[in-house]
C-alpha angles and dihedrals in degrees: 000000000000117000129202131197134172113209118203136176147119115313096258142111092275091061091049090050091052091052091045091050090051091049090052090052090058101267118139129215114251117201128330124319117256130223131196134169121241101208093187093055092031094228141109117253120208129205130190129179116218133184135193133190114219116190124214098018133096124223120240128171087252092062109123103223092194089063090068 
């Protein structure tokens, strides 16, 4: 099965660590990161799509993407 996630969060070290952790679990970056400005919170929000191929398992809507 092929899995897809879209990670989002403030543009800070914690976001970078989340992406790094996913990469080290076998996820791959998909496309360019996105940035937007949250005027209410006065901060930049990042987004990054990631994908992962998992052999021998079938996807269901109950699949917990964070377990992979």
